[in-house]
mmCIF file of the N, C-alpha and C atoms, coordinates in Angstrom:
data_MODEL
# 
_entry.id   MODEL 
# 
loop_
_atom_site.group_PDB 
_atom_site.id 
_atom_site.type_symbol 
_atom_site.label_atom_id 
_atom_site.label_alt_id 
_atom_site.label_comp_id 
_atom_site.label_asym_id 
_atom_site.label_entity_id 
_atom_site.label_seq_id 
_atom_site.pdbx_PDB_ins_code 
_atom_site.Cartn_x 
_atom_site.Cartn_y 
_atom_site.Cartn_z 
_atom_site.occupancy 
_atom_site.B_iso_or_equiv 
_atom_site.pdbx_formal_charge 
_atom_site.auth_seq_id 
_atom_site.auth_comp_id 
_atom_site.auth_asym_id 
_atom_site.auth_atom_id 
_atom_site.pdbx_PDB_model_num 
ATOM 1   N N  . UNK A 1 1  ? 76.113  78.892 162.784 1.00 0.00 ? 1  UNK A N  1 
ATOM 2   C CA . UNK A 1 1  ? 75.519  77.297 163.123 1.00 0.00 ? 1  UNK A CA 1 
ATOM 3   C C  . UNK A 1 1  ? 75.186  76.550 161.697 1.00 0.00 ? 1  UNK A C  1 
ATOM 4   N N  . UNK A 1 2  ? 75.833  75.447 161.258 1.00 0.00 ? 2  UNK A N  1 
ATOM 5   C CA . UNK A 1 2  ? 75.454  75.139 159.776 1.00 0.00 ? 2  UNK A CA 1 
ATOM 6   C C  . UNK A 1 2  ? 74.827  73.837 160.195 1.00 0.00 ? 2  UNK A C  1 
ATOM 7   N N  . UNK A 1 3  ? 73.565  73.286 159.296 1.00 0.00 ? 3  UNK A N  1 
ATOM 8   C CA . UNK A 1 3  ? 72.830  72.083 159.295 1.00 0.00 ? 3  UNK A CA 1 
ATOM 9   C C  . UNK A 1 3  ? 73.278  71.471 158.093 1.00 0.00 ? 3  UNK A C  1 
ATOM 10  N N  . UNK A 1 4  ? 73.722  70.266 158.209 1.00 0.00 ? 4  UNK A N  1 
ATOM 11  C CA . UNK A 1 4  ? 74.275  69.340 157.079 1.00 0.00 ? 4  UNK A CA 1 
ATOM 12  C C  . UNK A 1 4  ? 73.624  67.881 157.415 1.00 0.00 ? 4  UNK A C  1 
ATOM 13  N N  . UNK A 1 5  ? 73.574  67.195 156.234 1.00 0.00 ? 5  UNK A N  1 
ATOM 14  C CA . UNK A 1 5  ? 72.849  65.750 156.134 1.00 0.00 ? 5  UNK A CA 1 
ATOM 15  C C  . UNK A 1 5  ? 74.149  64.884 156.335 1.00 0.00 ? 5  UNK A C  1 
ATOM 16  N N  . UNK A 1 6  ? 74.207  64.083 157.670 1.00 0.00 ? 6  UNK A N  1 
ATOM 17  C CA . UNK A 1 6  ? 75.494  63.420 157.517 1.00 0.00 ? 6  UNK A CA 1 
ATOM 18  C C  . UNK A 1 6  ? 75.053  61.926 157.227 1.00 0.00 ? 6  UNK A C  1 
ATOM 19  N N  . UNK A 1 7  ? 75.359  61.428 156.009 1.00 0.00 ? 7  UNK A N  1 
ATOM 20  C CA . UNK A 1 7  ? 74.769  60.102 155.826 1.00 0.00 ? 7  UNK A CA 1 
ATOM 21  C C  . UNK A 1 7  ? 75.443  58.777 156.502 1.00 0.00 ? 7  UNK A C  1 
ATOM 22  N N  . UNK A 1 8  ? 76.978  59.316 156.505 1.00 0.00 ? 8  UNK A N  1 
ATOM 23  C CA . UNK A 1 8  ? 78.008  58.247 157.365 1.00 0.00 ? 8  UNK A CA 1 
ATOM 24  C C  . UNK A 1 8  ? 77.487  57.952 158.656 1.00 0.00 ? 8  UNK A C  1 
ATOM 25  N N  . UNK A 1 9  ? 76.880  58.866 159.315 1.00 0.00 ? 9  UNK A N  1 
ATOM 26  C CA . UNK A 1 9  ? 76.264  58.449 160.557 1.00 0.00 ? 9  UNK A CA 1 
ATOM 27  C C  . UNK A 1 9  ? 74.961  58.016 160.980 1.00 0.00 ? 9  UNK A C  1 
ATOM 28  N N  . UNK A 1 10 ? 74.651  57.379 159.879 1.00 0.00 ? 10 UNK A N  1 
ATOM 29  C CA . UNK A 1 10 ? 73.218  57.003 160.211 1.00 0.00 ? 10 UNK A CA 1 
ATOM 30  C C  . UNK A 1 10 ? 72.057  57.654 159.393 1.00 0.00 ? 10 UNK A C  1 
ATOM 31  N N  . UNK A 1 11 ? 72.362  58.858 158.595 1.00 0.00 ? 11 UNK A N  1 
ATOM 32  C CA . UNK A 1 11 ? 71.398  59.643 157.968 1.00 0.00 ? 11 UNK A CA 1 
ATOM 33  C C  . UNK A 1 11 ? 70.813  60.512 158.880 1.00 0.00 ? 11 UNK A C  1 
ATOM 34  N N  . UNK A 1 12 ? 71.268  61.044 159.968 1.00 0.00 ? 12 UNK A N  1 
ATOM 35  C CA . UNK A 1 12 ? 70.657  61.846 160.573 1.00 0.00 ? 12 UNK A CA 1 
ATOM 36  C C  . UNK A 1 12 ? 70.815  63.336 160.467 1.00 0.00 ? 12 UNK A C  1 
ATOM 37  N N  . UNK A 1 13 ? 70.180  64.034 160.549 1.00 0.00 ? 13 UNK A N  1 
ATOM 38  C CA . UNK A 1 13 ? 70.710  65.608 160.173 1.00 0.00 ? 13 UNK A CA 1 
ATOM 39  C C  . UNK A 1 13 ? 71.141  66.273 161.659 1.00 0.00 ? 13 UNK A C  1 
ATOM 40  N N  . UNK A 1 14 ? 72.498  66.407 161.662 1.00 0.00 ? 14 UNK A N  1 
ATOM 41  C CA . UNK A 1 14 ? 73.235  67.033 163.120 1.00 0.00 ? 14 UNK A CA 1 
ATOM 42  C C  . UNK A 1 14 ? 73.517  68.243 162.605 1.00 0.00 ? 14 UNK A C  1 
ATOM 43  N N  . UNK A 1 15 ? 73.277  69.121 163.876 1.00 0.00 ? 15 UNK A N  1 
ATOM 44  C CA . UNK A 1 15 ? 73.643  70.626 163.653 1.00 0.00 ? 15 UNK A CA 1 
ATOM 45  C C  . UNK A 1 15 ? 74.890  70.715 164.539 1.00 0.00 ? 15 UNK A C  1 
ATOM 46  N N  . UNK A 1 16 ? 76.163  71.332 163.759 1.00 0.00 ? 16 UNK A N  1 
ATOM 47  C CA . UNK A 1 16 ? 77.028  71.757 164.681 1.00 0.00 ? 16 UNK A CA 1 
ATOM 48  C C  . UNK A 1 16 ? 77.627  73.085 164.043 1.00 0.00 ? 16 UNK A C  1 
ATOM 49  N N  . UNK A 1 17 ? 78.531  73.701 164.845 1.00 0.00 ? 17 UNK A N  1 
ATOM 50  C CA . UNK A 1 17 ? 79.174  75.032 164.493 1.00 0.00 ? 17 UNK A CA 1 
ATOM 51  C C  . UNK A 1 17 ? 80.093  74.498 163.615 1.00 0.00 ? 17 UNK A C  1 
ATOM 52  N N  . UNK A 1 18 ? 80.223  75.414 162.471 1.00 0.00 ? 18 UNK A N  1 
ATOM 53  C CA . UNK A 1 18 ? 81.098  75.018 161.441 1.00 0.00 ? 18 UNK A CA 1 
ATOM 54  C C  . UNK A 1 18 ? 82.482  75.004 162.116 1.00 0.00 ? 18 UNK A C  1 
ATOM 55  N N  . UNK A 1 19 ? 82.911  75.470 163.157 1.00 0.00 ? 19 UNK A N  1 
ATOM 56  C CA . UNK A 1 19 ? 84.245  75.699 163.757 1.00 0.00 ? 19 UNK A CA 1 
ATOM 57  C C  . UNK A 1 19 ? 84.381  74.091 164.269 1.00 0.00 ? 19 UNK A C  1 
ATOM 58  N N  . UNK A 1 20 ? 83.750  73.713 164.742 1.00 0.00 ? 20 UNK A N  1 
ATOM 59  C CA . UNK A 1 20 ? 83.828  72.152 165.443 1.00 0.00 ? 20 UNK A CA 1 
ATOM 60  C C  . UNK A 1 20 ? 83.978  71.367 163.773 1.00 0.00 ? 20 UNK A C  1 
ATOM 61  N N  . UNK A 1 21 ? 83.137  71.628 162.968 1.00 0.00 ? 21 UNK A N  1 
ATOM 62  C CA . UNK A 1 21 ? 83.247  70.799 161.683 1.00 0.00 ? 21 UNK A CA 1 
ATOM 63  C C  . UNK A 1 21 ? 84.819  70.953 161.193 1.00 0.00 ? 21 UNK A C  1 
ATOM 64  N N  . UNK A 1 22 ? 85.165  72.304 160.926 1.00 0.00 ? 22 UNK A N  1 
ATOM 65  C CA . UNK A 1 22 ? 86.524  72.208 160.368 1.00 0.00 ? 22 UNK A CA 1 
ATOM 66  C C  . UNK A 1 22 ? 87.506  71.671 161.278 1.00 0.00 ? 22 UNK A C  1 
ATOM 67  N N  . UNK A 1 23 ? 87.572  71.512 162.365 1.00 0.00 ? 23 UNK A N  1 
ATOM 68  C CA . UNK A 1 23 ? 88.449  70.826 163.183 1.00 0.00 ? 23 UNK A CA 1 
ATOM 69  C C  . UNK A 1 23 ? 88.436  69.432 163.040 1.00 0.00 ? 23 UNK A C  1 
ATOM 70  N N  . UNK A 1 24 ? 87.233  68.633 162.911 1.00 0.00 ? 24 UNK A N  1 
ATOM 71  C CA . UNK A 1 24 ? 87.030  67.494 162.660 1.00 0.00 ? 24 UNK A CA 1 
ATOM 72  C C  . UNK A 1 24 ? 87.527  66.935 161.171 1.00 0.00 ? 24 UNK A C  1 
ATOM 73  N N  . UNK A 1 25 ? 87.283  67.752 160.293 1.00 0.00 ? 25 UNK A N  1 
ATOM 74  C CA . UNK A 1 25 ? 87.814  67.539 159.209 1.00 0.00 ? 25 UNK A CA 1 
ATOM 75  C C  . UNK A 1 25 ? 89.415  67.463 159.180 1.00 0.00 ? 25 UNK A C  1 
ATOM 76  N N  . UNK A 1 26 ? 89.567  68.593 159.668 1.00 0.00 ? 26 UNK A N  1 
ATOM 77  C CA . UNK A 1 26 ? 91.395  68.767 159.585 1.00 0.00 ? 26 UNK A CA 1 
ATOM 78  C C  . UNK A 1 26 ? 91.769  67.495 160.414 1.00 0.00 ? 26 UNK A C  1 
ATOM 79  N N  . UNK A 1 27 ? 91.360  67.248 161.395 1.00 0.00 ? 27 UNK A N  1 
ATOM 80  C CA . UNK A 1 27 ? 91.892  65.958 162.214 1.00 0.00 ? 27 UNK A CA 1 
ATOM 81  C C  . UNK A 1 27 ? 91.887  64.712 161.193 1.00 0.00 ? 27 UNK A C  1 
ATOM 82  N N  . UNK A 1 28 ? 90.550  64.729 160.404 1.00 0.00 ? 28 UNK A N  1 
ATOM 83  C CA . UNK A 1 28 ? 90.740  63.462 159.312 1.00 0.00 ? 28 UNK A CA 1 
ATOM 84  C C  . UNK A 1 28 ? 91.769  63.676 158.079 1.00 0.00 ? 28 UNK A C  1 
ATOM 85  N N  . UNK A 1 29 ? 92.070  64.709 157.612 1.00 0.00 ? 29 UNK A N  1 
ATOM 86  C CA . UNK A 1 29 ? 92.781  64.830 156.511 1.00 0.00 ? 29 UNK A CA 1 
ATOM 87  C C  . UNK A 1 29 ? 94.212  65.116 156.901 1.00 0.00 ? 29 UNK A C  1 
ATOM 88  N N  . UNK A 1 30 ? 94.552  65.552 158.145 1.00 0.00 ? 30 UNK A N  1 
ATOM 89  C CA . UNK A 1 30 ? 96.209  65.825 158.514 1.00 0.00 ? 30 UNK A CA 1 
ATOM 90  C C  . UNK A 1 30 ? 96.746  64.325 158.470 1.00 0.00 ? 30 UNK A C  1 
ATOM 91  N N  . UNK A 1 31 ? 96.551  63.405 158.775 1.00 0.00 ? 31 UNK A N  1 
ATOM 92  C CA . UNK A 1 31 ? 96.856  62.023 158.949 1.00 0.00 ? 31 UNK A CA 1 
ATOM 93  C C  . UNK A 1 31 ? 97.309  61.697 157.240 1.00 0.00 ? 31 UNK A C  1 
ATOM 94  N N  . UNK A 1 32 ? 96.460  61.732 156.574 1.00 0.00 ? 32 UNK A N  1 
ATOM 95  C CA . UNK A 1 32 ? 96.384  61.279 155.202 1.00 0.00 ? 32 UNK A CA 1 
ATOM 96  C C  . UNK A 1 32 ? 97.516  62.010 154.536 1.00 0.00 ? 32 UNK A C  1 
ATOM 97  N N  . UNK A 1 33 ? 97.108  63.651 154.600 1.00 0.00 ? 33 UNK A N  1 
ATOM 98  C CA . UNK A 1 33 ? 98.510  64.246 154.193 1.00 0.00 ? 33 UNK A CA 1 
ATOM 99  C C  . UNK A 1 33 ? 99.682  63.928 154.431 1.00 0.00 ? 33 UNK A C  1 
ATOM 100 N N  . UNK A 1 34 ? 100.041 63.619 155.554 1.00 0.00 ? 34 UNK A N  1 
ATOM 101 C CA . UNK A 1 34 ? 101.688 63.412 156.135 1.00 0.00 ? 34 UNK A CA 1 
ATOM 102 C C  . UNK A 1 34 ? 101.766 61.624 155.362 1.00 0.00 ? 34 UNK A C  1 
ATOM 103 N N  . UNK A 1 35 ? 100.855 60.896 155.391 1.00 0.00 ? 35 UNK A N  1 
ATOM 104 C CA . UNK A 1 35 ? 101.152 59.742 154.618 1.00 0.00 ? 35 UNK A CA 1 
ATOM 105 C C  . UNK A 1 35 ? 101.601 59.898 153.134 1.00 0.00 ? 35 UNK A C  1 
ATOM 106 N N  . UNK A 1 36 ? 100.652 60.811 152.455 1.00 0.00 ? 36 UNK A N  1 
ATOM 107 C CA . UNK A 1 36 ? 100.813 61.041 151.165 1.00 0.00 ? 36 UNK A CA 1 
ATOM 108 C C  . UNK A 1 36 ? 102.367 61.438 151.049 1.00 0.00 ? 36 UNK A C  1 
ATOM 109 N N  . UNK A 1 37 ? 102.712 62.509 151.728 1.00 0.00 ? 37 UNK A N  1 
ATOM 110 C CA . UNK A 1 37 ? 104.117 63.058 151.647 1.00 0.00 ? 37 UNK A CA 1 
ATOM 111 C C  . UNK A 1 37 ? 105.311 62.028 151.945 1.00 0.00 ? 37 UNK A C  1 
ATOM 112 N N  . UNK A 1 38 ? 104.785 61.317 152.875 1.00 0.00 ? 38 UNK A N  1 
ATOM 113 C CA . UNK A 1 38 ? 105.743 60.255 153.254 1.00 0.00 ? 38 UNK A CA 1 
ATOM 114 C C  . UNK A 1 38 ? 105.983 59.263 151.922 1.00 0.00 ? 38 UNK A C  1 
ATOM 115 N N  . UNK A 1 39 ? 104.496 58.969 151.429 1.00 0.00 ? 39 UNK A N  1 
ATOM 116 C CA . UNK A 1 39 ? 104.739 58.034 149.966 1.00 0.00 ? 39 UNK A CA 1 
ATOM 117 C C  . UNK A 1 39 ? 105.505 58.816 148.895 1.00 0.00 ? 39 UNK A C  1 
ATOM 118 N N  . UNK A 1 40 ? 105.384 60.022 148.725 1.00 0.00 ? 40 UNK A N  1 
ATOM 119 C CA . UNK A 1 40 ? 105.915 60.667 147.477 1.00 0.00 ? 40 UNK A CA 1 
ATOM 120 C C  . UNK A 1 40 ? 107.468 60.823 147.806 1.00 0.00 ? 40 UNK A C  1 
ATOM 121 N N  . UNK A 1 41 ? 107.733 61.099 149.242 1.00 0.00 ? 41 UNK A N  1 
ATOM 122 C CA . UNK A 1 41 ? 109.472 60.995 149.346 1.00 0.00 ? 41 UNK A CA 1 
ATOM 123 C C  . UNK A 1 41 ? 110.011 59.758 149.038 1.00 0.00 ? 41 UNK A C  1 
ATOM 124 N N  . UNK A 1 42 ? 109.230 58.425 149.344 1.00 0.00 ? 42 UNK A N  1 
ATOM 125 C CA . UNK A 1 42 ? 109.568 57.105 149.215 1.00 0.00 ? 42 UNK A CA 1 
ATOM 126 C C  . UNK A 1 42 ? 109.843 57.107 147.686 1.00 0.00 ? 42 UNK A C  1 
ATOM 127 N N  . UNK A 1 43 ? 108.879 57.395 146.897 1.00 0.00 ? 43 UNK A N  1 
ATOM 128 C CA . UNK A 1 43 ? 108.745 57.247 145.399 1.00 0.00 ? 43 UNK A CA 1 
ATOM 129 C C  . UNK A 1 43 ? 110.086 57.670 144.797 1.00 0.00 ? 43 UNK A C  1 
ATOM 130 N N  . UNK A 1 44 ? 110.309 59.125 145.367 1.00 0.00 ? 44 UNK A N  1 
ATOM 131 C CA . UNK A 1 44 ? 111.410 59.887 144.845 1.00 0.00 ? 44 UNK A CA 1 
ATOM 132 C C  . UNK A 1 44 ? 112.471 58.996 145.018 1.00 0.00 ? 44 UNK A C  1 
ATOM 133 N N  . UNK A 1 45 ? 112.873 58.663 146.331 1.00 0.00 ? 45 UNK A N  1 
ATOM 134 C CA . UNK A 1 45 ? 113.939 57.973 146.647 1.00 0.00 ? 45 UNK A CA 1 
ATOM 135 C C  . UNK A 1 45 ? 114.523 56.628 145.668 1.00 0.00 ? 45 UNK A C  1 
ATOM 136 N N  . UNK A 1 46 ? 112.913 55.967 145.558 1.00 0.00 ? 46 UNK A N  1 
ATOM 137 C CA . UNK A 1 46 ? 113.175 54.641 144.682 1.00 0.00 ? 46 UNK A CA 1 
ATOM 138 C C  . UNK A 1 46 ? 113.442 54.939 143.223 1.00 0.00 ? 46 UNK A C  1 
ATOM 139 N N  . UNK A 1 47 ? 112.863 56.084 142.874 1.00 0.00 ? 47 UNK A N  1 
ATOM 140 C CA . UNK A 1 47 ? 113.240 56.655 141.449 1.00 0.00 ? 47 UNK A CA 1 
ATOM 141 C C  . UNK A 1 47 ? 114.921 56.843 141.406 1.00 0.00 ? 47 UNK A C  1 
ATOM 142 N N  . UNK A 1 48 ? 115.378 57.567 142.437 1.00 0.00 ? 48 UNK A N  1 
ATOM 143 C CA . UNK A 1 48 ? 116.750 57.764 142.313 1.00 0.00 ? 48 UNK A CA 1 
ATOM 144 C C  . UNK A 1 48 ? 117.550 56.681 142.345 1.00 0.00 ? 48 UNK A C  1 
ATOM 145 N N  . UNK A 1 49 ? 117.237 55.606 143.311 1.00 0.00 ? 49 UNK A N  1 
ATOM 146 C CA . UNK A 1 49 ? 117.878 54.023 143.207 1.00 0.00 ? 49 UNK A CA 1 
ATOM 147 C C  . UNK A 1 49 ? 118.108 53.621 141.620 1.00 0.00 ? 49 UNK A C  1 
ATOM 148 N N  . UNK A 1 50 ? 116.637 53.309 141.076 1.00 0.00 ? 50 UNK A N  1 
ATOM 149 C CA . UNK A 1 50 ? 116.538 52.672 139.981 1.00 0.00 ? 50 UNK A CA 1 
ATOM 150 C C  . UNK A 1 50 ? 117.466 53.362 138.893 1.00 0.00 ? 50 UNK A C  1 
ATOM 151 N N  . UNK A 1 51 ? 117.491 54.868 138.930 1.00 0.00 ? 51 UNK A N  1 
ATOM 152 C CA . UNK A 1 51 ? 118.210 55.602 137.880 1.00 0.00 ? 51 UNK A CA 1 
ATOM 153 C C  . UNK A 1 51 ? 119.824 55.247 138.478 1.00 0.00 ? 51 UNK A C  1 
ATOM 154 N N  . UNK A 1 52 ? 120.054 55.210 139.237 1.00 0.00 ? 52 UNK A N  1 
ATOM 155 C CA . UNK A 1 52 ? 121.621 54.617 139.767 1.00 0.00 ? 52 UNK A CA 1 
ATOM 156 C C  . UNK A 1 52 ? 121.890 53.291 139.148 1.00 0.00 ? 52 UNK A C  1 
ATOM 157 N N  . UNK A 1 53 ? 120.753 52.430 139.396 1.00 0.00 ? 53 UNK A N  1 
ATOM 158 C CA . UNK A 1 53 ? 121.034 50.926 138.996 1.00 0.00 ? 53 UNK A CA 1 
ATOM 159 C C  . UNK A 1 53 ? 121.110 50.906 137.325 1.00 0.00 ? 53 UNK A C  1 
ATOM 160 N N  . UNK A 1 54 ? 120.140 51.735 136.928 1.00 0.00 ? 54 UNK A N  1 
ATOM 161 C CA . UNK A 1 54 ? 120.413 51.690 135.284 1.00 0.00 ? 54 UNK A CA 1 
ATOM 162 C C  . UNK A 1 54 ? 121.446 52.333 134.777 1.00 0.00 ? 54 UNK A C  1 
ATOM 163 N N  . UNK A 1 55 ? 122.022 53.353 135.272 1.00 0.00 ? 55 UNK A N  1 
ATOM 164 C CA . UNK A 1 55 ? 123.141 53.880 134.870 1.00 0.00 ? 55 UNK A CA 1 
ATOM 165 C C  . UNK A 1 55 ? 124.398 52.794 135.174 1.00 0.00 ? 55 UNK A C  1 
ATOM 166 N N  . UNK A 1 56 ? 124.387 52.244 136.252 1.00 0.00 ? 56 UNK A N  1 
ATOM 167 C CA . UNK A 1 56 ? 125.372 51.244 136.035 1.00 0.00 ? 56 UNK A CA 1 
ATOM 168 C C  . UNK A 1 56 ? 125.345 49.905 135.503 1.00 0.00 ? 56 UNK A C  1 
ATOM 169 N N  . UNK A 1 57 ? 124.049 49.768 135.004 1.00 0.00 ? 57 UNK A N  1 
ATOM 170 C CA . UNK A 1 57 ? 124.149 48.751 134.280 1.00 0.00 ? 57 UNK A CA 1 
ATOM 171 C C  . UNK A 1 57 ? 124.545 48.994 132.686 1.00 0.00 ? 57 UNK A C  1 
ATOM 172 N N  . UNK A 1 58 ? 124.363 50.179 132.436 1.00 0.00 ? 58 UNK A N  1 
ATOM 173 C CA . UNK A 1 58 ? 124.838 50.744 131.081 1.00 0.00 ? 58 UNK A CA 1 
ATOM 174 C C  . UNK A 1 58 ? 126.434 51.021 131.163 1.00 0.00 ? 58 UNK A C  1 
ATOM 175 N N  . UNK A 1 59 ? 126.894 51.354 132.081 1.00 0.00 ? 59 UNK A N  1 
ATOM 176 C CA . UNK A 1 59 ? 128.376 51.269 132.356 1.00 0.00 ? 59 UNK A CA 1 
ATOM 177 C C  . UNK A 1 59 ? 129.006 50.248 131.711 1.00 0.00 ? 59 UNK A C  1 
ATOM 178 N N  . UNK A 1 60 ? 128.100 48.966 132.557 1.00 0.00 ? 60 UNK A N  1 
ATOM 179 C CA . UNK A 1 60 ? 128.835 47.544 132.438 1.00 0.00 ? 60 UNK A CA 1 
ATOM 180 C C  . UNK A 1 60 ? 128.657 47.285 131.135 1.00 0.00 ? 60 UNK A C  1 
ATOM 181 N N  . UNK A 1 61 ? 127.529 47.425 130.447 1.00 0.00 ? 61 UNK A N  1 
ATOM 182 C CA . UNK A 1 61 ? 127.360 46.928 129.067 1.00 0.00 ? 61 UNK A CA 1 
ATOM 183 C C  . UNK A 1 61 ? 128.416 47.616 128.224 1.00 0.00 ? 61 UNK A C  1 
ATOM 184 N N  . UNK A 1 62 ? 128.453 48.910 128.490 1.00 0.00 ? 62 UNK A N  1 
ATOM 185 C CA . UNK A 1 62 ? 129.641 49.366 127.599 1.00 0.00 ? 62 UNK A CA 1 
ATOM 186 C C  . UNK A 1 62 ? 130.868 48.944 128.031 1.00 0.00 ? 62 UNK A C  1 
ATOM 187 N N  . UNK A 1 63 ? 131.300 48.597 129.062 1.00 0.00 ? 63 UNK A N  1 
ATOM 188 C CA . UNK A 1 63 ? 132.506 47.647 129.162 1.00 0.00 ? 63 UNK A CA 1 
ATOM 189 C C  . UNK A 1 63 ? 132.812 46.564 128.425 1.00 0.00 ? 63 UNK A C  1 
ATOM 190 N N  . UNK A 1 64 ? 131.740 45.576 128.269 1.00 0.00 ? 64 UNK A N  1 
ATOM 191 C CA . UNK A 1 64 ? 131.866 44.435 127.722 1.00 0.00 ? 64 UNK A CA 1 
ATOM 192 C C  . UNK A 1 64 ? 131.792 44.331 126.196 1.00 0.00 ? 64 UNK A C  1 
ATOM 193 N N  . UNK A 1 65 ? 131.373 45.658 125.584 1.00 0.00 ? 65 UNK A N  1 
ATOM 194 C CA . UNK A 1 65 ? 131.664 45.779 124.500 1.00 0.00 ? 65 UNK A CA 1 
ATOM 195 C C  . UNK A 1 65 ? 133.085 46.629 124.002 1.00 0.00 ? 65 UNK A C  1 
# 
């Protein structure tokens, strides 16, 4: 059993078992991690798209010359 000062819930000192605590924090961090992963994938895809675009532009410029 751990005692910790939880300022977010009005600064009361609450006593919980560390197992409950872990479950709470896990539930909080899991959706965030999923969002971050999705954002990263999205960024990677965007990078690929922009790379493709710039390559096409370069080819077009070379054709003009």
